[in-house]
C-alpha positions as CSV (number, residue, x, y, z in Angstrom):
1,M,70.6,-110.2,0.6
2,V,70.5,-113.2,-1.7
3,S,73.3,-115.7,-1.2
4,L,75.7,-116.7,-3.9
5,R,74.4,-120.2,-3.7
6,H,70.8,-119.0,-4.3
7,A,71.9,-116.8,-7.1
8,A,73.6,-119.6,-8.8
9,A,70.7,-121.9,-8.5
10,A,68.4,-119.3,-10.0
11,A,70.8,-118.8,-12.9
12,F,70.8,-122.5,-13.4
13,V,67.1,-122.8,-13.6
14,L,66.8,-119.8,-16.0
15,L,69.4,-121.3,-18.3
16,T,67.6,-124.6,-18.2
17,L,64.4,-122.9,-19.2
18,V,66.1,-121.1,-22.1
19,N,67.7,-124.4,-23.4
20,T,64.3,-126.2,-23.1
21,A,62.6,-123.4,-25.1
22,I,65.3,-123.4,-27.8
23,A,65.1,-127.2,-28.2
24,S,61.4,-127.2,-28.4
25,N,61.4,-124.4,-31.0
26,H,63.8,-126.3,-33.1
27,H,61.8,-129.5,-32.9
28,H,58.6,-127.4,-33.9
29,N,60.4,-125.9,-36.9
30,H,61.8,-129.1,-38.0
31,A,58.5,-130.9,-37.8
32,A,56.7,-127.9,-39.7
33,H,59.0,-128.6,-42.7
34,T,58.5,-132.3,-42.9
35,H,57.3,-133.1,-46.4
36,A,56.6,-136.8,-46.3
37,P,53.2,-137.8,-47.6
38,G,50.8,-138.3,-44.7
39,I,52.5,-135.8,-42.4
40,A,51.0,-132.3,-42.8
41,P,53.6,-129.6,-42.6
42,H,50.8,-127.0,-41.9
43,I,47.9,-128.6,-40.0
44,H,45.5,-126.0,-41.5
45,G,46.6,-126.3,-45.1
46,P,46.8,-123.7,-47.9
47,G,44.9,-120.4,-48.0
48,T,41.5,-120.7,-49.5
49,V,40.7,-120.0,-53.1
50,D,38.4,-117.1,-53.9
51,L,35.8,-118.4,-56.3
52,G,34.1,-115.0,-56.7
53,T,30.6,-115.3,-58.3
54,A,31.4,-118.6,-59.7
55,G,30.9,-119.9,-56.2
56,T,27.2,-119.4,-56.6
57,F,26.9,-122.3,-59.1
58,A,26.8,-126.0,-58.7
59,I,27.8,-126.4,-62.4
60,L,29.4,-123.6,-64.6
61,A,30.8,-124.5,-68.0
62,K,31.8,-122.5,-71.0
63,S,30.7,-125.0,-73.8
64,G,27.7,-126.8,-72.3
65,V,26.1,-129.1,-69.8
66,S,24.4,-132.3,-70.9
67,T,22.4,-135.0,-69.0
68,V,21.0,-138.5,-69.7
69,P,17.9,-138.3,-67.4
70,A,17.3,-138.3,-64.8
71,S,20.1,-136.4,-63.1
72,S,19.7,-134.5,-59.9
73,I,21.4,-131.1,-59.4
74,T,21.0,-129.1,-56.1
75,G,22.2,-125.6,-57.0
76,D,22.4,-123.4,-60.0
77,V,23.7,-124.2,-63.5
78,G,25.3,-121.7,-65.9
79,V,26.7,-121.9,-69.3
80,S,28.6,-119.1,-71.0
81,P,29.5,-118.0,-73.7
82,I,27.4,-120.8,-75.2
83,A,23.5,-120.1,-75.4
84,Q,20.7,-122.3,-74.2
85,G,21.5,-124.9,-76.8
86,G,24.4,-125.9,-74.7
87,L,21.9,-127.2,-72.1
88,T,20.9,-130.6,-73.4
89,G,18.8,-133.5,-71.9
90,F,16.9,-131.2,-69.7
91,T,13.2,-130.3,-70.0
92,I,13.5,-126.5,-69.7
93,A,10.9,-124.0,-68.7
94,M,11.4,-120.3,-69.2
95,D,10.7,-118.0,-66.3
96,I,8.5,-115.1,-66.9
97,S,11.5,-112.6,-66.3
98,G,13.3,-114.2,-69.2
99,T,16.5,-114.1,-67.0
100,F,16.6,-117.8,-66.2
101,T,15.1,-121.2,-66.8
102,T,14.1,-124.2,-64.7
103,S,14.2,-127.9,-65.0
104,T,12.7,-130.8,-63.0
105,Q,16.3,-132.1,-62.8
106,V,17.6,-128.9,-61.2
107,T,16.7,-127.6,-57.7
108,G,17.8,-124.1,-58.5
109,K,18.0,-121.9,-61.7
110,M,19.6,-122.4,-65.0
111,Y,21.3,-119.6,-66.9
112,A,22.7,-119.3,-70.4
113,A,24.4,-116.4,-72.3
114,D,21.5,-115.7,-74.5
115,L,18.9,-115.0,-71.7
116,V,17.7,-111.3,-70.9
117,S,19.9,-108.8,-69.2
118,P,21.5,-108.8,-66.8
119,T,22.2,-112.4,-67.1
120,P,24.8,-112.3,-69.8
121,S,26.9,-109.9,-67.9
122,K,26.5,-111.8,-64.7
123,L,27.6,-115.0,-66.5
124,T,30.6,-113.3,-68.1
125,T,31.7,-112.2,-64.6
126,A,31.1,-115.8,-63.2
127,V,33.3,-117.2,-65.9
128,L,36.0,-114.8,-65.6
129,D,35.9,-115.5,-61.7
130,M,36.3,-119.1,-62.4
131,Q,39.2,-118.6,-64.7
132,T,40.9,-116.3,-62.1
133,A,40.3,-119.0,-59.4
134,Y,41.9,-121.6,-61.6
135,V,45.0,-119.5,-62.2
136,D,45.2,-118.7,-58.5
137,A,44.9,-122.4,-57.4
138,A,47.2,-123.8,-60.1
139,G,49.9,-121.1,-59.4
140,R,50.3,-121.7,-55.7
141,V,54.0,-122.4,-55.0
142,N,55.8,-124.2,-52.3
143,P,53.8,-127.5,-52.2
144,D,53.7,-129.5,-49.1
145,F,53.4,-132.8,-51.1
146,V,55.1,-133.4,-54.5
147,E,54.0,-136.6,-56.6
148,A,52.4,-138.1,-53.4
149,H,52.1,-141.8,-53.8
150,A,53.0,-141.3,-57.5
151,G,49.5,-140.0,-58.2
152,A,47.9,-143.4,-57.3
153,L,45.8,-142.1,-54.3
154,G,43.3,-145.0,-53.9
155,G,43.5,-146.5,-50.5
156,K,45.5,-143.5,-49.1
157,T,44.7,-141.0,-46.2
158,L,45.6,-137.5,-47.1
159,T,46.2,-134.8,-44.6
160,P,45.6,-131.0,-45.3
161,G,48.2,-129.2,-47.5
162,L,49.0,-128.2,-51.0
163,Y,49.6,-131.3,-53.4
164,K,51.4,-131.0,-56.8
165,F,51.3,-133.7,-59.4
166,A,53.2,-133.3,-62.8
167,T,51.0,-136.0,-64.5
168,G,47.6,-137.5,-63.7
169,V,45.9,-138.8,-60.6
170,L,43.9,-141.9,-60.3
171,F,41.6,-143.2,-57.4
172,A,41.6,-147.0,-58.0
173,D,40.0,-147.4,-54.4
174,D,38.5,-145.1,-51.8
175,C,40.5,-142.1,-50.6
176,T,40.1,-140.5,-47.2
177,L,40.8,-136.8,-46.6
178,A,41.3,-136.5,-42.8
179,G,41.2,-133.0,-41.2
180,S,39.1,-130.6,-39.2
181,A,36.3,-128.4,-40.4
182,T,38.8,-125.5,-40.9
183,D,41.6,-127.5,-42.7
184,T,42.2,-127.0,-46.3
185,W,43.5,-128.9,-49.5
186,I,44.5,-127.9,-52.8
187,F,45.4,-130.5,-55.4
188,Q,47.3,-129.3,-58.5
189,I,47.0,-131.9,-61.2
190,A,48.8,-131.2,-64.5
191,G,47.3,-134.3,-66.2
192,T,44.0,-136.1,-66.1
193,M,42.0,-137.3,-63.0
194,S,39.7,-140.2,-62.6
195,I,37.9,-142.1,-60.0
196,A,37.0,-145.8,-60.7
197,A,33.5,-147.1,-60.5
198,G,32.0,-147.5,-57.1
199,K,34.9,-145.7,-55.4
200,K,34.6,-142.8,-53.0
201,I,36.2,-139.8,-51.6
202,L,35.6,-139.9,-48.0
203,L,35.9,-137.0,-45.4
204,T,36.8,-137.6,-41.7
205,G,37.6,-135.6,-38.7
206,G,35.0,-132.8,-39.7
207,A,36.7,-132.2,-43.1
208,R,34.5,-130.1,-45.4
209,A,33.9,-130.2,-49.2
210,E,34.0,-126.4,-49.6
211,N,37.5,-126.5,-48.2
212,I,38.9,-129.0,-50.9
213,V,39.9,-127.6,-54.3
214,W,41.0,-129.9,-57.2
215,V,42.5,-127.8,-60.0
216,V,43.0,-130.2,-63.0
217,A,44.5,-129.4,-66.4
218,G,43.3,-132.5,-68.2
219,A,40.0,-134.3,-68.6
220,M,38.2,-135.6,-65.5
221,S,36.1,-138.8,-65.3
222,F,33.9,-140.1,-62.5
223,G,33.2,-143.9,-62.8
224,A,29.7,-145.3,-62.3
225,T,28.3,-145.0,-58.8
226,S,31.4,-143.4,-57.6
227,H,31.3,-140.5,-55.0
228,F,33.4,-137.4,-55.1
229,E,33.8,-134.4,-52.8
230,G,35.2,-130.9,-53.3
231,I,35.5,-128.0,-55.7
232,I,36.5,-128.8,-59.1
233,L,38.3,-126.2,-61.2
234,G,38.9,-127.8,-64.6
235,A,40.8,-126.5,-67.8
236,T,38.8,-129.0,-69.8
237,S,35.8,-131.4,-69.4
238,A,34.3,-133.3,-66.5
239,S,32.3,-136.6,-67.4
240,F,30.1,-138.2,-64.7
241,V,29.1,-141.8,-65.5
242,T,26.0,-143.6,-64.8
243,K,24.6,-142.9,-61.1
244,S,27.8,-141.1,-59.9
245,T,27.4,-138.6,-57.1
246,M,29.3,-135.5,-56.0
247,H,29.2,-133.1,-53.1
248,G,30.7,-129.7,-54.1
249,R,31.0,-127.7,-57.3
250,V,32.0,-128.5,-60.9
251,L,33.4,-125.3,-62.5
252,V,35.0,-126.2,-66.0
253,Q,36.3,-124.4,-68.9
254,T,34.8,-126.7,-71.5
255,A,31.8,-129.1,-71.1
256,V,30.2,-131.2,-68.2
257,T,28.5,-134.4,-69.2
258,L,26.0,-136.3,-66.6
259,Q,24.6,-139.7,-66.7
260,M,21.8,-140.0,-64.0
261,T,24.2,-138.0,-61.7
262,T,23.4,-136.4,-58.4
263,I,25.4,-133.2,-57.6
264,V,24.8,-131.3,-54.3
265,S,26.4,-128.0,-53.9
266,E,24.9,-127.1,-50.5
267,Y,27.2,-127.4,-47.4
268,P,25.6,-128.1,-44.1
269,Q,26.7,-125.8,-41.3
270,P,29.1,-127.2,-38.7
271,Q,27.4,-128.0,-35.4
272,I,28.4,-126.2,-32.3
273,P,29.8,-128.8,-29.8
274,A,27.5,-129.6,-26.9
275,G,28.1,-127.4,-23.8
276,L,30.2,-124.7,-25.7
277,Q,28.9,-121.3,-25.0
278,L,29.0,-118.6,-27.6
279,P,29.9,-115.1,-26.7
280,A,27.0,-112.7,-26.1
281,G,25.7,-111.1,-29.3
282,F,26.8,-114.0,-31.5
283,S,24.5,-116.3,-33.4
284,E,25.3,-119.9,-34.2
285,F,26.3,-119.3,-37.9
286,G,26.0,-115.6,-38.5
287,G,28.6,-114.1,-36.2
288,A,28.2,-110.8,-34.4
């Protein structure tokens, strides 16, 4: 038979464990609701934004894409509802199918609303998907950070989360996004967005451009030799000044202007850490 002394000791240990668990849970919940800039309340960030078929384009615009040669675009370019006349500054060659064109400035295909079927309907769907993605991203609620750094993000390090700005955002210096390969960011910007000449968006810790969404209501400008990362969902225009570069996608509802700009939409696959064994039947990137 267990003695009263042993029973009391066991009860004390159990009570201690319960109290410790409650205190730990309280601390975790408090930390999860901290909203100070630089502290991520959700380490993985907001849910991803579905781009639909718009996500197959490096550049998608409704009223045109212009370039001052020579720009370099890796990925497809699409314009709709505007016709081929909305693609200016490119030396364009028509494919024999009539469904797309090519250019020496584009590693990919170029599409316009007046090309042969099924291109017009595919572009219509892509533009609708772009607009749906914009509404989704702009409409996310319960932001983790509101008016972080008053919109002056140059020189700052930003952790994953949903950021909301009632006015504009300026990068007067380099800005770092720090997180893992699975972390996400959405920036809701009600005004304009600009990055100064020579400044850069930097990714650390494995953060990836395809997990970063900039949803911007106003015009966007990217200074000479600047570098940007992420997916742009714009309600108006995006202007890239001389020798600016970008890793991501430019999906806007008016026009895109390029000046000897480099845009790369391809995302390298994350590397499997050395020594990590995948389950039998799984490939490195393809799943089961």
